[in-house]
N, C-alpha and C positions, 0 to 999 in steps of 0.2 A: 875193574881189572879182573874180575872173576868170570867175565862173559866168555872167555875162551874155553872154560871148562864145561859150558852148556852146549846142548845140541843147537842146531840152527833154529828149529821151531821154538825152543825154549828162549833162546836169545832174542828172537823176534818179539816174543811176548814181553820180555823184560825191557827191551829198548822202547817198545811202544808205550809201556807204562811210564818209563822214565821221562820220555818226551812229553807225555800228557801231563804228568805231575809238574815238570819244569815249566811247561807253557802256561800253567795257571799262576806261577810265581813271578818273580822278577825276571827281567831280561837277562840278568847275569846267569841265571840257571840255564836258559836256552843257550847262551854263549858257551857254557860249560859242556853241554851236550854237543854243540857244534865242534868244539875242540876235540872231544873224544872221538867223534866220527871221523874228523879229518886225520887224527892220529892213527886210527885203525885203517883208513884208506891208504895211508902212506907206508904202512908196516909191510915188511917183506913176506910175512906169513900169509898164505892164501886164506886160511880160515878167518884171520883178523880182518883181512880185506873184505871178505864176505859180510862179516859183522858190520864193517863200516858202510857197506852198501845198504844193508838192512836198516841201520841206524839213520842213514841219510834219508831214506824213504820215509821213515817215521817222522823225521824232522821236517821234511817237505810237507807232510800232512799238517803238522802244526803251524808251519809258516804260512801255508795257504789260507788258514783261518785269519791270519793277521793281514794278509794282502797278497795279491798276485805277484807284485814286484819282488818282494823278499824271497818268495818261494822260487821264482824263476831264476833269480840270481844264483841261488843255491843249486838248482838243477843244472845250470850251465857250468858252475864250478865243478860239480861232481862228474858231469859228462866229459868235461875237458880232462880231468884227472884220470878217468877210466878209459880214455880214447885208445890207448895202446894195448889194452887187455880186452879182447873180444869176449872172453868168458864172463868177466865181471860186468862188461857193458850189457851183455844179454841178461845177467842177473838183475842189473839195475832196471832195464826195460821191463822185465817180468815183475819186479817188485812194484814199480810205478803203476803198471797195468793192474795189479792186484789192488792197489790202494784206490785207483780210479773206479774199479769194478765194485768195490765196497762202498763207494760214495763218500769216502773220507777226504776227498780233495775238492776244494772250491771249484765251481764251474768255470770261472774266469781263468783259473790256473790250468784247468784241464784243457781249455781252448788254446792257451799259450803253449802247453806241452805238445799238443797235437801239431801246432804250427811249426814248432821247433824240430820235431822228429819226422815230419812228413815232407 
């Protein structure tokens, strides 16, 4: 709940760490991060929505390690939720592209993302 006081780069680092820590634990921890990101995505505040996008991309990185199906289901949910907001959609695409460029997304998931968006 203190993420909204951080800058976007700081929040990106915190969310990345939270997702990494939660993905090494039980699936309940990943579910908690999923709930937080969905909460932020549905919030009326623009900054919290941006945090939701950034958290979603971090979660996609972690889910792609578990398997392409889970990651793609989440990509589709986030894309659908952002469809009416072009600014957030662009941020989502940019964040996904950054994750792919860093090599932190599984190759099968990358292939599926390319097919989905092209």
